[in-house]
N, C-alpha and C positions, 0 to 999 in steps of 0.2 A: 791116893798118890797123886802128888801137884807134880805136874810139867813145867818144863820150862817154857817162855814166851817163843812161839813160832814165828812170830810177826804176823803173818795172816793166817786163816783157818782153811785155805784152799784144800790144803793136802788132806783134811779130815772129812770130806764131802761125804765119804762112804759110810759115815758114822751118825747119820741123822738119827735123832731122839735122846742120842747120849747127850748127858752133863759132866762135863769136865772141870778139875781145879788147876787153874794155870797162874802162876807167877808172873806179875808184869810189874813193870815200871812205867808209870804215866807220863804220856808227852802230848805236846800240841803240836809236834812236827810229823805231818805225814797225812794221807787222804782217808777219810772215811765216808761211807755212802749211808743213809738210813738214820733213823731215830728209834731208839726201844727195839728194833730189828735191824742190825747192821748185814751189808754183802759179806760174804766170808772172803772177799781178797780186802776188804777194810784193815787199816793195823790196828792190832787190839789193844797196843797201848795208847793210842788216841781215843779208840771208841770206849774204852774205860774211862778214861778222864771226860769225855763228852756225857757219859751213863753217869757220872757224879760218883764213881765207886773208888777213885783213885785220884789225887792230885798228881799235876806234874813234879815229876822226879822222885816220887812216893812208892815206894814198892809194896807190893799188897798181893793177896790172892783173890782172884775173883773166879766166879762159876758161870761156866760158857755151856749153853744149850744148843747142840748143832740142830739147826731146823732145815727145811728142803726151802729151795728156792722160791721168791715172792714174786708177783707180779709188777711191784713197784715197791720204790722205797723214797720215805720224806726226808725232806732236810729239814735242821733246824740249826738253832745256835745256843750251845750249852755248855758250861762252864769253861767259857774261853774259846771253846772248839765250834767251827762252824763244818756241820755236816753238808754232804752234796745230795741232791736227789739222782735217782737213777731208775730205769724201767726195770723190765725182767732180768734178773740174775739166777744162776743156777743153783746158790747155795747162799745160807746165811746163817745167823747166831743171834741168840738174846744173851744179855750178861745179866749177872746179879750178884749180891755178897753171897758167900758161900753159906750155904744151911746148917754148916756144921764144921767145927774147928779142924783145919787139916791136920794131921797124925805127924808128929815129929817122925824122921826117919827114924830106922832100929839102929841101936848102937851095934856096933860088932862086938862079937863076943872075946873076952881077953884069952888068949894061949897061953 
């Protein structure tokens, strides 16, 4: 099942270890902390562009793996997005292209 973009992932901190499919429209406007692994308060649309999974304005499904907090997050400049470094933060995530194509929603039965 594909989720709508929640903006950031702080509300999903209790689901560490799970992978989710999220539909996102890429953006370069907003803050992102980290490289490869991002703080869970980073905007998903910006992190997806930084990670090279979507272009600004393009909509795609990305796979998000929820991770525990890290001791540090490194900054880098990628794909027109400058991420920031940060110290210890309580939640994080990693992005990847989906390992399988998302299933289309089930058609409603005709009555």
